VEXZA-902270 format. One line per field, with one value per residue (C-alpha): residue number from 1; residue in one letter; x, y, z. Coordinates in Angstrom, 3 decimals. Layout:
N
resi (NUM; ...)
resn (A; ...)
px (X; ...)
py (Y; ...)
pz (Z; ...)
***
This chain:
318
resi (1; 2; 3; 4; 5; 6; 7; 8; 9; 10; 11; 12; 13; 14; 15; 16; 17; 18; 19; 20; 21; 22; 23; 24; 25; 26; 27; 28; 29; 30; 31; 32; 33; 34; 35; 36; 37; 38; 39; 40; 41; 42; 43; 44; 45; 46; 47; 48; 49; 50; 51; 52; 53; 54; 55; 56; 57; 58; 59; 60; 61; 62; 63; 64; 65; 66; 67; 68; 69; 70; 71; 72; 73; 74; 75; 76; 77; 78; 79; 80; 81; 82; 83; 84; 85; 86; 87; 88; 89; 90; 91; 92; 93; 94; 95; 96; 97; 98; 99; 100; 101; 102; 103; 104; 105; 106; 107; 108; 109; 110; 111; 112; 113; 114; 115; 116; 117; 118; 119; 120; 121; 122; 123; 124; 125; 126; 127; 128; 129; 130; 131; 132; 133; 134; 135; 136; 137; 138; 139; 140; 141; 142; 143; 144; 145; 146; 147; 148; 149; 150; 151; 152; 153; 154; 155; 156; 157; 158; 159; 160; 161; 162; 163; 164; 165; 166; 167; 168; 169; 170; 171; 172; 173; 174; 175; 176; 177; 178; 179; 180; 181; 182; 183; 184; 185; 186; 187; 188; 189; 190; 191; 192; 193; 194; 195; 196; 197; 198; 199; 200; 201; 202; 203; 204; 205; 206; 207; 208; 209; 210; 211; 212; 213; 214; 215; 216; 217; 218; 219; 220; 221; 222; 223; 224; 225; 226; 227; 228; 229; 230; 231; 232; 233; 234; 235; 236; 237; 238; 239; 240; 241; 242; 243; 244; 245; 246; 247; 248; 249; 250; 251; 252; 253; 254; 255; 256; 257; 258; 259; 260; 261; 262; 263; 264; 265; 266; 267; 268; 269; 270; 271; 272; 273; 274; 275; 276; 277; 278; 279; 280; 281; 282; 283; 284; 285; 286; 287; 288; 289; 290; 291; 292; 293; 294; 295; 296; 297; 298; 299; 300; 301; 302; 303; 304; 305; 306; 307; 308; 309; 310; 311; 312; 313; 314; 315; 316; 317; 318)
resn (M; D; L; K; Q; A; R; S; F; T; G; P; D; D; Y; R; I; V; L; C; Y; D; H; H; R; F; I; L; V; V; T; K; P; E; T; R; E; D; G; D; V; V; S; D; F; F; E; R; I; E; E; A; E; N; D; P; D; E; R; M; F; D; R; C; L; E; D; V; R; E; I; A; T; S; A; C; K; H; T; M; Y; A; L; A; A; S; T; S; N; P; N; G; K; Q; Q; S; L; E; D; F; L; H; P; T; T; F; C; L; Q; L; R; T; V; Q; G; R; L; H; A; V; E; I; D; D; I; S; E; V; A; G; M; Y; E; P; V; R; L; A; L; D; S; V; P; R; S; F; P; A; S; T; N; P; S; A; D; I; E; F; I; Q; D; L; Q; Y; L; W; G; R; S; S; R; S; P; N; M; V; K; F; V; S; S; K; Q; Q; L; A; Q; I; S; E; K; W; E; P; D; H; P; H; R; P; H; I; P; R; F; P; G; L; R; T; S; A; G; Q; V; I; G; M; L; E; E; F; V; D; G; M; N; L; H; E; F; D; V; D; G; V; S; S; A; Q; R; R; K; W; K; R; Q; I; E; Q; S; I; T; Q; L; H; Q; S; G; I; V; W; G; D; V; K; R; E; N; V; L; I; D; E; A; A; C; A; W; L; V; D; F; G; G; S; S; T; D; G; W; V; D; E; D; R; A; E; T; I; G; G; D; L; Q; G; L; Y; R; L; V; K; F; L; G; V; R; H)
px (-158.340; -159.443; -158.134; -156.145; -155.775; -152.080; -151.970; -153.836; -152.617; -154.721; -153.692; -155.405; -155.916; -155.617; -156.479; -154.431; -155.592; -152.750; -154.378; -152.850; -154.274; -152.566; -149.203; -150.268; -150.211; -153.131; -152.598; -155.979; -155.771; -158.540; -157.859; -159.779; -161.421; -160.326; -164.214; -167.072; -170.129; -173.346; -173.148; -169.665; -168.814; -165.340; -165.795; -168.542; -165.563; -163.535; -166.392; -167.287; -163.732; -163.452; -166.416; -165.231; -161.922; -163.660; -165.953; -165.097; -165.713; -162.288; -163.729; -165.955; -163.036; -161.835; -165.229; -165.397; -162.320; -163.432; -166.497; -164.735; -162.373; -165.131; -166.805; -163.452; -162.625; -165.766; -165.652; -162.574; -162.996; -163.594; -160.979; -158.478; -159.556; -159.327; -155.863; -154.493; -155.914; -154.089; -150.713; -151.007; -148.001; -149.203; -146.487; -147.461; -144.136; -143.444; -142.914; -139.909; -138.990; -137.763; -141.397; -143.050; -141.075; -141.249; -144.867; -146.564; -148.262; -151.085; -152.509; -155.959; -157.230; -161.321; -163.313; -166.864; -168.793; -172.400; -172.698; -171.043; -167.713; -165.319; -161.464; -159.332; -155.769; -152.868; -150.101; -147.073; -147.196; -143.276; -143.782; -147.003; -145.458; -141.598; -143.365; -144.353; -140.973; -138.321; -136.005; -132.796; -129.278; -125.474; -123.654; -120.585; -123.244; -123.363; -121.036; -117.992; -118.721; -122.412; -121.716; -124.668; -124.840; -125.945; -128.215; -130.199; -134.084; -134.665; -132.980; -135.660; -138.787; -141.867; -144.231; -146.507; -146.878; -146.552; -146.062; -144.123; -142.772; -140.672; -140.123; -138.427; -137.032; -138.097; -134.412; -133.496; -134.938; -131.591; -131.790; -134.085; -134.954; -133.218; -129.607; -130.189; -131.777; -128.994; -126.105; -127.975; -127.946; -124.429; -123.722; -126.295; -124.460; -120.910; -121.675; -124.198; -123.859; -126.768; -127.095; -125.435; -127.038; -127.572; -128.367; -130.996; -134.785; -134.300; -135.059; -131.938; -131.238; -129.700; -128.529; -129.112; -130.987; -130.359; -131.685; -130.020; -126.870; -128.038; -129.211; -133.320; -133.719; -132.970; -134.349; -135.539; -136.324; -139.822; -141.369; -144.770; -147.001; -148.672; -147.607; -148.664; -150.991; -152.912; -153.363; -155.877; -153.303; -156.110; -156.931; -153.361; -152.184; -149.712; -147.062; -146.972; -147.146; -144.128; -142.407; -142.651; -141.529; -138.241; -137.642; -138.178; -136.058; -133.220; -133.109; -132.646; -130.146; -128.266; -128.464; -127.322; -124.506; -123.258; -123.952; -127.279; -130.069; -133.294; -134.819; -138.536; -139.763; -143.921; -146.175; -146.458; -142.927; -142.758; -143.819; -145.092; -144.151; -146.019; -143.862; -145.145; -141.850; -141.343; -139.124; -137.997; -138.463; -138.091; -134.707; -134.064; -134.701; -138.115; -140.215; -144.055; -146.376; -147.194; -143.966; -140.623; -140.571; -139.133; -136.070; -135.304; -135.127; -132.593; -131.172; -130.755; -133.305; -135.406; -135.343; -135.827; -138.586; -140.211; -139.626; -141.341; -144.359; -144.075; -144.324; -146.900; -148.780; -148.386; -149.640; -146.896; -144.159; -142.037)
py (16.556; 19.030; 22.580; 22.432; 25.493; 26.005; 28.731; 32.629; 35.987; 38.270; 42.200; 45.481; 45.928; 42.780; 39.134; 36.419; 32.959; 30.431; 27.422; 24.134; 22.510; 20.132; 21.331; 25.072; 27.999; 30.507; 33.572; 35.072; 38.910; 40.790; 44.110; 46.791; 49.289; 53.008; 53.816; 51.593; 51.448; 49.643; 46.219; 45.759; 42.516; 43.029; 45.746; 43.413; 40.992; 43.328; 44.553; 40.919; 40.228; 43.651; 42.356; 38.871; 40.363; 42.260; 39.532; 38.135; 34.441; 33.847; 31.309; 33.870; 35.103; 31.336; 30.951; 34.216; 33.523; 29.924; 31.526; 34.419; 31.616; 29.641; 32.778; 33.762; 30.183; 29.353; 32.854; 31.866; 28.461; 28.509; 30.696; 28.779; 25.619; 27.057; 28.416; 25.254; 23.592; 25.969; 25.086; 21.585; 19.186; 16.695; 14.326; 13.713; 14.181; 13.149; 16.464; 16.709; 18.602; 21.670; 21.773; 21.506; 24.857; 26.727; 25.587; 27.700; 30.954; 32.828; 35.664; 37.019; 39.807; 39.605; 42.577; 43.537; 44.032; 44.786; 43.359; 40.067; 38.873; 38.507; 37.238; 39.359; 38.221; 40.128; 40.574; 41.668; 38.707; 39.059; 40.972; 39.151; 35.645; 36.235; 36.403; 32.492; 31.140; 29.312; 31.251; 31.007; 30.974; 31.457; 28.097; 29.465; 29.713; 26.145; 25.270; 23.113; 20.408; 19.801; 16.087; 16.614; 16.633; 19.815; 17.629; 19.956; 19.659; 19.067; 15.667; 14.762; 13.206; 14.617; 12.489; 14.213; 17.321; 16.746; 19.782; 22.773; 25.740; 28.681; 32.064; 35.653; 37.385; 41.007; 42.252; 40.768; 38.313; 36.145; 35.689; 32.989; 30.333; 27.780; 29.070; 28.458; 25.216; 24.330; 24.884; 22.455; 19.759; 20.026; 19.735; 16.826; 14.941; 15.465; 13.973; 11.197; 9.029; 8.145; 4.273; 5.429; 2.968; 5.979; 8.405; 10.782; 10.082; 13.007; 12.673; 11.894; 14.645; 13.352; 16.709; 20.054; 21.088; 23.753; 25.295; 27.738; 27.106; 28.353; 26.450; 26.191; 23.597; 20.452; 17.001; 15.757; 11.907; 11.528; 10.170; 8.741; 9.510; 12.419; 15.002; 15.334; 18.262; 15.873; 13.086; 12.363; 12.032; 11.332; 8.128; 6.818; 4.566; 6.103; 3.732; 4.826; 8.302; 7.731; 6.043; 9.345; 11.006; 9.158; 9.202; 12.969; 13.621; 11.281; 13.114; 16.422; 15.114; 13.971; 17.138; 19.144; 16.932; 17.903; 21.759; 21.804; 23.055; 21.988; 25.723; 25.161; 22.913; 22.402; 19.230; 20.178; 19.468; 15.547; 13.376; 10.025; 7.271; 3.944; 2.260; 4.574; 6.295; 9.778; 12.010; 15.565; 17.657; 21.470; 22.788; 26.656; 28.308; 30.283; 30.919; 29.879; 31.603; 29.109; 26.383; 28.463; 32.076; 34.890; 35.614; 31.741; 31.331; 29.133; 28.281; 25.226; 26.980; 27.494; 23.416; 22.507; 25.110; 23.348; 19.907; 20.431; 22.127; 18.859; 16.281; 18.491; 18.126; 14.210; 13.926; 11.959; 12.399; 9.299)
pz (152.910; 155.408; 156.127; 159.173; 161.581; 162.562; 164.420; 164.987; 166.376; 168.128; 168.108; 168.878; 165.301; 163.334; 163.487; 161.599; 161.076; 159.528; 158.078; 156.044; 153.041; 150.554; 151.198; 150.935; 153.627; 153.665; 155.971; 156.554; 157.433; 159.161; 159.886; 162.132; 160.249; 161.103; 160.984; 162.085; 159.672; 160.074; 158.535; 158.430; 159.167; 160.196; 162.426; 164.157; 164.770; 166.387; 168.649; 169.731; 170.337; 172.577; 174.489; 175.014; 176.586; 178.921; 179.696; 183.714; 182.181; 180.456; 178.274; 176.414; 174.841; 173.420; 172.173; 170.599; 168.496; 167.838; 166.434; 164.441; 162.819; 161.746; 159.824; 158.246; 157.072; 155.745; 153.835; 152.059; 151.764; 148.071; 147.346; 149.333; 147.304; 143.757; 144.895; 145.996; 142.773; 140.404; 141.936; 143.092; 142.365; 139.641; 140.167; 143.721; 144.939; 148.665; 150.924; 152.212; 155.554; 153.400; 151.628; 155.155; 156.335; 153.341; 151.935; 148.902; 150.482; 150.036; 151.971; 151.846; 153.557; 154.722; 153.780; 154.120; 150.567; 151.098; 153.781; 153.174; 154.160; 151.130; 150.603; 148.802; 147.683; 148.634; 146.053; 148.189; 150.947; 151.574; 154.927; 156.135; 155.221; 156.593; 160.162; 159.896; 158.327; 160.555; 162.325; 160.998; 162.745; 161.006; 161.026; 163.008; 166.050; 166.391; 169.386; 168.003; 170.626; 169.137; 167.930; 165.185; 161.753; 159.394; 156.638; 154.216; 155.516; 151.509; 152.385; 155.009; 154.261; 156.307; 157.626; 159.926; 161.475; 165.256; 166.970; 165.349; 167.734; 167.106; 168.612; 168.344; 170.797; 170.858; 171.154; 168.075; 165.391; 165.941; 169.907; 170.098; 172.421; 170.151; 170.951; 174.554; 173.994; 171.760; 174.052; 176.817; 174.382; 173.182; 177.131; 177.141; 174.011; 175.438; 178.802; 177.789; 174.604; 172.958; 174.436; 177.893; 180.467; 182.789; 180.171; 181.766; 180.492; 177.839; 174.215; 171.854; 169.134; 166.045; 164.232; 163.067; 159.756; 157.373; 154.795; 152.267; 154.405; 157.584; 160.594; 161.015; 163.839; 165.184; 164.860; 168.340; 169.040; 168.856; 172.569; 171.771; 174.448; 176.403; 178.792; 182.385; 181.795; 179.638; 182.522; 184.933; 187.850; 190.220; 188.350; 188.142; 191.040; 193.806; 193.076; 189.106; 190.519; 192.812; 190.010; 187.723; 190.643; 190.938; 187.511; 187.247; 190.201; 188.872; 185.764; 186.946; 189.498; 186.970; 184.946; 187.818; 188.889; 185.286; 185.579; 183.334; 184.426; 182.568; 182.527; 182.059; 184.716; 184.238; 183.904; 180.161; 179.817; 181.275; 178.772; 179.854; 177.055; 176.130; 178.772; 181.564; 181.648; 182.454; 179.875; 180.331; 177.283; 176.188; 177.268; 176.619; 179.528; 180.606; 183.781; 184.104; 186.201; 189.163; 188.197; 188.201; 189.385; 186.765; 189.559; 189.443; 185.554; 184.390; 187.353; 189.456; 192.406; 189.787; 188.468; 192.535; 192.591; 189.744; 190.979; 194.163; 192.405; 190.194; 193.302; 194.767; 191.609; 191.325; 195.089; 196.249; 199.146; 198.948)
***
């Protein structure tokens, strides 16, 4: 089993890399030294990152971060393997969703010792690890109309990490995109039964999932396919692109007729399944440069603006 990068975060004074291995989570913390000394590998990291940020070629920044990730991961690899081995489950128990969301976590600080990069384990990880835990909401915040079960995540067998998204608002940790998504999905569930013959191409939502008595997320039907951003649209027939256009337009029209806004129209949020049908995903309200203007976010007008640009991207008129 190889180390798997989950995500990374870059700030002015620190850089964090989150890795997963054998049901464990490792947070590598690289902090910018207050003073720069010759031979300090960590200082060199930040100097390279700063230079890459100012490079007119935007690709240089991504390449720089990739290099830093590889060097940092290599320096911590043996430490991570040893820590994982010391806490591995000897019974080989199947991982649940609860296990996946709350894995055994270690934080490692990278420091320069005699000109070489070393990993030092951080004992108190509560503040650092808490940033990567699921956002929690009280059960009473769930709309009564939401026809969903609230089964504990410990009862769900975890199969594969397909995509894990979460976010926090700067105003309040509880004001998250999940709230908006949940309200819209409740409306969709009220209007159309899962097997309704005219249901828009929108994934079904079997229910909410809880941990320690609080809502941590919702299950969404898996649509096996690719989003439009991943497609070589120029290589797709005009007839197929017109079909996608009609399906997208029909789904958006059905939503608007029921007073529901998609809220985040862009090519990344249109999935094409194995039957070559277009699905709308990612509800919750947002604006995206090049797709929906900020002053039109979460409005029917914003959806129509995004739809116009989607149709233009598909290169079809009728």
